[in-house]
C-alpha positions in Angstrom: -43.8 161.2 118.8 -46.2 158.7 120.4 -46.2 155.1 119.3 -48.9 152.5 120.1 -48.4 148.8 119.7 -51.4 146.6 118.9 -52.0 142.9 118.6 -54.7 140.2 119.1 -54.4 136.7 120.6 -56.5 133.7 121.3 -55.6 130.2 122.6 -51.9 131.2 123.0 -51.3 128.6 125.7 -53.0 125.8 123.8 -51.1 126.4 120.6 -47.9 127.5 122.2 -47.6 130.9 120.6 -44.5 133.0 121.6 -46.8 135.9 122.4 -44.9 136.9 125.6 -41.8 137.4 123.5 -43.8 139.1 120.7 -45.3 141.7 123.0 -42.1 142.1 125.1 -40.1 142.8 121.9 -42.1 145.9 121.0 -42.6 147.3 124.5 -39.3 149.4 124.4 -40.5 151.0 121.2 -44.1 151.8 122.3 -45.8 154.1 124.8 -48.7 151.7 125.0 -49.5 148.2 123.6 -53.1 147.2 123.0 -53.7 143.5 123.4 -57.1 142.2 122.3 -57.7 138.9 124.0 -60.2 136.6 122.3 -62.6 134.3 124.1 -60.8 131.3 125.3 -60.3 129.3 128.5 -56.7 128.1 128.2 -55.1 130.8 130.4 -54.2 133.2 127.6 -55.6 136.2 129.6 -53.5 135.3 132.6 -50.5 134.8 130.4 -50.8 138.3 129.0 -51.4 139.8 132.5 -48.2 138.1 133.7 -46.0 140.4 131.6 -46.8 143.0 134.2 -46.1 146.2 132.1 -48.1 149.3 132.8 -47.9 150.0 129.1 -50.1 147.1 128.3 -53.8 147.7 127.8 -55.9 144.6 127.6 -59.2 144.6 125.7 -61.6 141.7 125.3 -63.1 140.3 122.1 -65.6 137.6 121.2 -64.6 136.1 117.9 -67.3 135.8 115.2 -66.8 132.2 114.0 -69.0 132.8 111.0 -66.2 135.0 109.5 -63.7 132.1 109.2 -63.8 131.7 105.5 -60.5 132.7 104.0 -59.1 133.8 107.3 -61.2 136.9 107.3 -61.7 136.7 111.1 -58.0 137.5 111.6 -58.3 140.8 109.8 -61.5 141.6 111.8 -59.6 141.0 115.1 -56.7 143.1 113.9 -59.0 146.0 113.2 -60.7 145.6 116.6 -57.3 146.0 118.3 -56.3 148.9 116.1 -59.6 150.7 117.0 -58.4 150.9 120.6 -55.1 152.7 119.8 -55.1 156.1 121.5 -56.2 159.0 119.2 -53.1 160.9 119.9 -50.7 158.2 118.8 -48.7 159.0 115.7 -47.7 155.5 114.7 -49.3 152.1 115.4 -46.9 149.2 115.6 -48.6 145.9 114.7 -47.2 142.5 115.7 -48.7 139.1 115.5 -48.5 136.5 118.3 -45.7 134.5 116.5 -43.6 137.5 115.4 -40.7 139.0 117.4 -38.5 142.1 116.9 -34.8 141.9 117.5 -33.4 144.5 119.9 -30.5 145.2 117.5 -33.1 146.7 115.1 -34.6 149.2 117.7 -32.4 152.2 116.6 -33.3 151.7 112.9 -37.0 151.4 113.7 -37.0 154.5 115.9 -35.0 156.5 113.4 -37.4 155.6 110.6 -40.5 156.6 112.6 -38.9 159.9 113.5 -37.6 160.6 110.0 -41.0 160.1 108.4 -43.1 161.5 111.3 -44.1 164.7 109.4 -44.0 163.2 105.9 -47.7 162.4 105.4 -46.9 160.7 102.1 -45.5 157.8 104.2 -48.4 155.7 105.4 -46.4 152.7 106.7 -43.0 151.1 107.2 -42.0 147.9 105.5 -40.1 145.2 107.4 -38.0 142.4 106.1 -38.9 138.9 107.2 -37.0 135.9 108.6 -39.3 132.8 108.6 -38.0 130.0 110.8 -39.0 126.5 110.0 -38.7 123.2 111.9 -36.2 124.6 114.4 -34.5 127.8 115.4 -31.6 126.9 113.1 -33.3 127.1 109.7 -35.1 129.7 107.7 -37.3 129.3 104.6 -35.5 130.8 101.6 -38.0 130.0 98.8 -40.9 131.9 97.2 -43.2 130.1 99.7 -42.3 132.8 102.2 -43.1 136.5 101.8 -40.1 138.7 102.0 -41.6 141.9 103.3 -44.7 143.2 105.0 -46.0 146.4 106.7 -45.8 146.4 110.4 -45.9 150.1 111.3 -48.8 152.2 110.1 -50.1 155.7 110.6 -52.7 156.0 113.3 -55.3 156.7 110.5 -58.5 154.8 111.1 -59.1 154.8 107.3 -56.4 152.1 107.3 -57.7 148.6 107.9 -56.3 145.0 107.9 -56.4 143.3 104.5 -57.7 139.8 103.7 -56.3 137.4 106.4 -54.3 140.1 108.3 -51.0 139.8 106.5 -51.0 143.5 105.5 -53.0 146.7 105.4 -54.8 149.0 103.0 -56.4 152.4 103.1 -59.9 152.6 101.9 -59.1 149.6 99.6 -55.9 151.1 98.2 -52.3 149.9 98.8 -50.4 151.9 101.3 -47.4 154.1 100.4 -44.5 152.9 102.4 -40.8 153.3 103.1 -38.5 150.4 103.8 -36.9 150.2 107.2 -33.7 148.3 107.8 -35.2 145.9 110.3 -36.5 142.4 110.3 -39.5 140.6 111.8 -38.6 137.2 113.1 -41.4 134.8 112.4 -41.6 131.7 114.5 -45.0 130.4 113.4 -43.5 127.2 112.0 -41.3 126.3 115.0 -43.1 124.1 117.5 -42.9 120.5 118.6 -44.6 118.4 115.8 -47.7 117.5 117.8 -48.5 121.1 118.8 -47.7 122.3 115.3 -50.3 119.8 114.0 -52.9 121.0 116.5 -52.3 124.6 115.4 -52.6 123.7 111.7 -55.8 121.8 112.3 -57.2 124.9 113.9 -55.9 127.1 111.2 -57.6 125.0 108.6 -60.9 125.8 110.3 -60.0 129.5 110.3 -59.7 129.4 106.6 -62.4 126.9 105.7 -64.8 127.1 108.7 -67.7 128.3 106.6 -67.3 125.3 104.3 -68.5 122.4 106.4 -67.9 119.9 103.7 -64.1 120.7 103.5 -63.7 120.6 107.2 -65.6 117.3 107.7 -63.8 115.6 104.8 -60.3 116.5 106.1 -58.5 114.1 108.4 -56.7 116.0 111.1 -53.0 115.3 111.3 -51.5 114.0 114.6 -47.9 115.3 114.0 -46.6 117.7 111.5 -43.9 116.5 109.1 -41.3 119.1 108.9 -39.5 117.2 106.2 -42.0 118.3 103.6 -40.5 121.6 102.7 -39.2 122.9 99.4 -36.0 124.7 100.5 -34.3 125.8 103.7 -31.2 127.7 104.5 -29.1 127.7 107.8 -29.8 130.7 110.1 -26.4 132.4 110.8 -27.5 135.3 113.0 -28.7 135.7 116.6 -32.1 135.4 118.0 -33.9 138.2 119.9 -33.0 138.2 123.6 -36.6 137.7 124.6 -36.6 134.4 122.7 -33.6 132.8 124.3 -35.3 131.2 127.2 -37.9 129.7 124.9 -35.2 128.3 122.6 -33.5 126.6 125.6 -36.7 124.7 126.3 -37.0 123.2 122.8 -37.8 119.5 123.3 -37.7 118.0 119.8 -35.0 117.4 117.2 -35.0 118.5 113.6 -32.2 118.5 111.1 -32.3 119.2 107.4 -30.1 118.6 104.3 -30.1 122.1 102.9 -28.9 120.8 99.5 -32.2 119.0 99.1 -34.7 121.1 97.1 -38.3 120.2 96.1 -39.2 122.6 93.3 -41.2 122.5 90.1 -39.1 123.3 87.0 -40.5 126.8 86.9 -39.8 127.5 90.6 -36.3 126.0 90.3 -35.5 128.6 87.6 -37.0 131.5 89.6 -35.1 130.3 92.7 -31.8 130.2 90.7 -32.4 133.7 89.4 -33.2 135.1 92.9 -30.1 133.6 94.4 -27.9 134.9 91.6 -29.4 138.4 91.4 -31.1 139.0 94.7 -34.3 139.8 92.9 -37.5 137.9 93.2 -39.4 138.0 89.9 -43.2 138.3 89.8 -43.4 138.8 93.5 -46.8 139.9 94.9 -46.7 143.2 96.7 -49.5 144.5 98.9 -47.9 147.9 99.1 -46.3 150.7 97.1 -42.7 151.6 98.0 -42.0 155.3 97.7 
C-alpha cells in the first residue's frame, strides 16, 4: 500500500498557519507528501523547506486571482496538488494548512486504509472534526462547525475538490465513504486577534474578490472579537505532539463562559436535541456513508 499526502499553502508566515505541524502530522502515514506552494514573498517556501524530510515534494503554483469568487480558487489549488500525486499511490491523504492529525489516531487511520484497500466501493475515508476557537482550550460545539469531512481519497483523478475545497466529488457525484475512528484537529480560529483579523480580511477577498463593490465597501477589521460566538465547550483531550511547541508560544489570553449561548430559537431547539440524542438533524452531507 502506497499513501501520498497532498496540500497547498500560500502566505503561511504572514497569516501564521500551523502548516509545519500540519505536514509533519501526516508524514508518518505517507510515503510522499506533495506541497504546492503558491506565489508569495513572506518566506513560506523556506518554511516548508525547513521541515527537511525527503518525503516532501515541493511544487510551485501561481494563483489565478480571477477565481476568488466563492472560494473557488482553494479548490483549484487543491486539484493542482492532487495532480502531482504519484500514479502508483493507492490513497491520497489531504490536509489543509490549519489542520493537524493526532498521533494517537495513526493506528486507526492505517488500519482503515489497509482494510478498504481492495474494496473499490470505498472512494474515501471520513474523519471527525475538532474545531478550536479563541484558544487551544475551547472547541466549537454548535451547528456552525461541520462535524465530518473526507480527508483520504482514492488516487483516482476523476475525483476533484468541491466548491471551496472543503470536500471532494467524483465527476460531480458524492463520494462513497467509510468512517474512520480518527479526528482532524482544526486550528484555523486560534491566532492572536490581530493576525486572525488579517487572515479574515484576506479570506473575505478569496470569497468575494470578483465582486469589487463588496470588497471596497467592507471596512477591514483590526482585531478579531473572539467573544462573538454562539457556543463553545471546553476541550478535555490532548493536543497532537507536533502542536505543543506552538501552544507554548501563545501570546494572548482568551476565556469564555461556556454557559453563555447565542442561538436563534430554532437553533437552540436543534442544539438541545443534538446534545440529548447525539444526532444533528438536517445536517448537510457532501458524501455518502456506506
